[in-house]
N, C-alpha and C positions, 0 to 999 in steps of 0.2 A: 730282373727289376718285376718287382710285384705291390700290390697292395692286399691286406688281409680288413676284412669288414666283420664287424660284427656278427653273430648267427643270433642275438637278441633284438639287432637292431641294425640292417642292413645298412642302411645310411650312414652309421656312426663307424669311420676311419678308423681301425684302430694301429695297425703300424702301415709302411712302406720302404721298401728296400732296395739296392741297386748292386752291384757288382764292377769291378773296372770293366769287363768287357759289356756292360749297359751302357754307358758311357758313349755313344756316337756322335751327338751334335755339342754346339757351341756350349749350350747352357739345359739342361736338365733340372728342373724341379721335382723334389720329395714331396709337396704340401701344397694345398691351396694357398691361394692369399690371403685368408682372414686367420691362418694357423697361427699361435704364438711364438712359434721357432720357426724360421726359416730356412729350410738347407739347398743349396743348389750345387749340381755336380758341374763342372766346368770342363771342358776340353781345349787343350788350347794347341796354338799354332806358331811356329816361330814370328816373332816382333807384332801376335795379337796385342791391342791394346784398351785397356780401360781408360779412359782419362783422369786427369788430375781431378779429386771430388772431394766433400766431406759432407756426411750427412745432416740435415737439418732436425735441429731438436721439435721432437713430436712426443705425443704424451700415449703409451699404450699402459692399457688395462687388460690383464688376464688373471681368470679364475682356474687355469690346470699349469698344472706340470706339464711339459715334451722335454724330451728328450734324442739328442740323436748319438749312436756310436760309430765310430770311423775305424775299421781295425786299419791295425800299421802293417800287423805280422800274428799269424797263426790263425787258429780257430776257433770260433766260439758258437755253442749253441743259444739260440736264443728262443724260449719257449714262449710264448704267446698265451694271454688269460683274456675272453673276452670278460664285458661289463657285469655280469653278472659272476664273476670271480672262474668260469668253467676251463680249463683248459680246449686249447682252438689248436695249436699246431707249432712246430717246432719247423725253428726255419737256421741252416749253416752257416752262418759266416765267414770269410776266408779271408785274406789279406785284399785290403783295396775293397772292401764291404761296405754300406754304409746303411744303416737303419732308424729311421724314423718314428718313436713311439709316440703313439697323441693318445689314445684311449684305453682304457682295460688296464692288466697288466703285463707281467714280463717278468722273464727268471732265464739267469745267464748261468750257463755249464762251459766252462775254460775246458777245451778240446786240444789244447796243445801246450806244453813248457814252453812257456818265454813267449806267451802271447802278449801284442801290445795294442791298446787302444785308446781313442781320446775318446771325452765322453764331453756332450755339450748340450746345458740344461738352458731355458729361460730361467730368469727372476734370483730370488735368495734365496739359499738353503739353510732351512730353517732347523735340520736335526733330524735324524731319524723319526724320534719321537712326535715330530707337529711334519712331519714330511712323508711318512711312510707307512702304511698299513698292510700288514703279511696276509701270505692270501693263505689259506689252510689245502694243502697237497694231500 
């Protein structure tokens, strides 16, 4: 489990991640309560229960896109870039890992054939020309 902060502004969280082995308690959150994307890791025991419920309507406004990658199998190198587009660190994600990308930039490099992951993002996807900016390497 880890968190990466900006070298430019140490108050800005760029990413947080965990592996299957990191999930030791009933629920662990990978974000702060005000982050636009909420990701929790939950370890269940036999007969654990979340009572029947539904969520109430609530207006939510975000100005940024955050995303999570959940590795089902294989491995991926995730390169994290700071808010000024400089490379900071590379993290190897393996089966069962989850990373939440919050600020700055990122790059993916598949390390195993037939790697499978889920990608989760908040909000609408407007296509690559409106949604992404390339970082020169």
